[in-house]
N, C-alpha and C positions, 0 to 999 in steps of 0.2 A: 705726537704732532697735534697741536691745538685745532680743533674743527671749526673756530670761528673763523669767518671771511674777514680778511685784512682789506682794509681801504685801499685804493689804488695809490701807487706811490708817484706823487707829483710834487711840485715846488712847494705848495701850501701844505701839503701833507707833512713836508719835512720841516717846515717852518712851525707849524703846530707841535711836532715833536720836540724841537728845541725849546718852543715856550712851554710845554707841560715839564720838561727836564729842569728848566729854570724854576718853575712854581714849586717843584718838589724841593729843589734847593734852598728855595726861600722859605721855605717851610708852610706855603700857603696850601698845599695839598699833601695828603699822607703819603710816603713812600709805597708804592706799589708793592715792594718786597715785604715790608715790615707793618703796613697798614698804621704806621705812626708818623706823625710830622717830625721831620727831621731838618734843622737848618744848617747850611754850608755857605756862607756869604761868599767865600771865594770862588766857589764853583757856580754860584748863581751869577756873580759878576762874569765870569768867564763865558758863560753860556749868553749872556745878554750881549756882552762885548761881540760874540760870535755872530750873534743875530745882526748886530750894527754893521760888522764886516759885510756881511751878506746884504744888507740893505745898499751899502755903498757901491760894492761890485756888481750888483744887478741893476743900479739905476739906470734907467732907460730901456731895460730889456724885459720888464715885465708889464703885464697888463695893467688897466689903471685899477681893476678890483685887488689884483696881488699886491700892487704898491700901496694902496689904501690899507690894507689888511695887516700888511708887515708893518707900516707907519703905526697903525694901531697898538698891536702887539707890543711893539718895541716901547711905546709910551706908556703903556699898563704896566709892562715889567719894569721899566726904569722908575715909576712911581712906587711900586711894591718894594723894589730893592731900596730906596730911600726909607721907607718904614720899617723895613727889616732891618736894617743897618743901625737903626737908634738905640 
């Protein structure tokens, strides 16, 4: 078992995890398993869409900070997706 202390699991940790996954699929960051950038636009889109569903289904139930951060992450990922799709 890894001795590193893991961050507490909360809503934003979940969102950051999904965002990191999307960035790996976009090829923006290296795949942690291989250390190499790998692009999979289909998986990137699915993960970004999942974050969009999460935004829609949690509307009105998040703190203002959570709402703003989720909105910003989605905006950034959608722009990265457009660039990666060219």
